[in-house]
N, C-alpha and C positions, 0 to 999 in steps of 0.2 A: 406429585408436585410439578413434574415436567410433563406437560401434555404433548401430544403429537405436534411437533413444530418442525420447521425447516432446519436443515443442517446449519444454515447461516446463523439462526438463533441459538442453536445448541452450542456453537463455538463460544458464545458470550457467557454461558453459565460458568460460575466459579464459586468455590467455597470461600468463606471468610478468611481462612488461613492462606489459601492460594492468592487471594487479592492482597492480603497484607504483604506476602513475600514479593509480589510484583511491585507494589508501592515502595517497599524497602529497596529493591534493586534499582528502580527508577530514581529514587532519592540519592542513592550512592553514586550512580552514574552522573547525575547532575551536580552534586555537591563535592565529590571527591575525584572520581576517575577523569571526567572531562577537563576540569581545571588543571589537574596534574599534567595531562597530555598537552593541553594548550601551552602550558609553561615550557615544556620540553620543546615543542615545535617553535615557539618564539625564540628560545635560546639557540636552537639549531639554525634557525633562519638568520640569526645575527652572525653566524660563523662563516658567511660567505657563500660560495658556489653551492646552490641547492641541488643541482643535478646529480652530484656525487656524494651528497651528505646523507649518510644512512639514518642518522637520528631524525632528520627532517622528513625523509621519505617514509620511514616506518611510522613516525609520529602522525603524519597526515593520513596514512592508511588506517591507523588505529583510531584516529579521530572520526573518520568516516564510518567505521564499524560502530563506535559508540553512538554517534548521531543516529545511525540506522536503528540501533536497539532502542534508543530513547524514543524515536518516532513510533516504533512498534509498541512499546510498553505504554506510551501515552495514549495511543488509540485504543489498546486493549482495556486499560483501566477506565477510560472515559465511557466505553461501550459495554463494560462488564455488567452482567446481571448476577448480583451476589445472592446466592441461595445457601441458607444455613441448614444442612441436613438434620441438625439436632431438633429443628422445629417441625419436622415432617409429621403430619397427623396420621397418615395411613401407613403405619409401620409394618403392616402385614404384606405389603407389595413392594416391588423393586422400583425405586425412583432414584433421582440424582442423590449422591452421597451415601447410598446404601453399601454395606459390605455384604457380599453374597457368597455363600459357599454352594458350589454345584458339583455334581458328579457327571462324568462323561460315560460313554459306552464301555470304556476300558476300566471302569470303577476307579478312576483317578479323580480324587477330590481337588478342587481348585477354589481358592479364595481370592476374590477381587473386590476392590472398592471403586465405585464409579465416581469420578471427579471430572473437573473441567479440562478442556483440551490443552490448556497451557500449564497445567499443574501435575499431570499424571507422571508418576515415576514407577516404571515397571518393576524395579528392584524391591519396591515396597508393596507390590501387589495392586497398584493402582492402574486403572485403565480409563481412557478418555470416554466421555459420554458418546463420542462418535464411533467408537470401536464396534465392530460387528457383534462381539459377545455382549457388550453393554446394550446395544440396540435390541438384541434378541431377548435379553433379560427384562427390559423395562416393562413395568406393569404386571409382571407375573408374581405369583405367590408360592410359598413353600409347597412342594409336592407337584408343582406344574412341570410337565415334560415339554421341552421346547426343541424344535428342529433348528439347529444352527448351521447356516450355510458356510462351509469352509472351502479352501482351495482343493482339499482332498475329496470334497463332496459333502452332502448333508450328514450331520452328526447329531445324535439325540443327546440332550443334557437334561438333568433334573435338578431343580432348585431344592437344596437341603435346608438352608437357613438364610435369614435376612436380618440384619441388624443395622442400627443407626447410632450415631453418637448420642450420649445423654444430653438432655436439654440443660 
């Protein structure tokens, strides 16, 4: 499903669940967090000297952080390419959204799920589509042996299984 594209395009790929989470965060920031901070800053500004007013100084800093995150999320959501792994037709190959179990030279099995750059959580075994392991696995099938370039040098891994979410 993900053909050989530039890294710039790969950053835009996201699962439906990841896109939903980004939209929810953006909505929360716009409807709840930002208005609450604006209210605090307005109240603090009315208390006089702003140069030594901790509520005002912290509030303005927090407002800048929220605005920066809103700009980031807005751009990401607008430019996102939503890809539903459940609709993958070629389920015998590794593409975006696949959960892959592979074994390394030390016979250590690792399970990874390839997701978008903005949604990967390593504690859940998710890796970004831009990760070296993901890039090495893309397009391969069960039984394929792949040379993975690591900081320690080349390492051979073998794909044991590939799965996708149910449609």
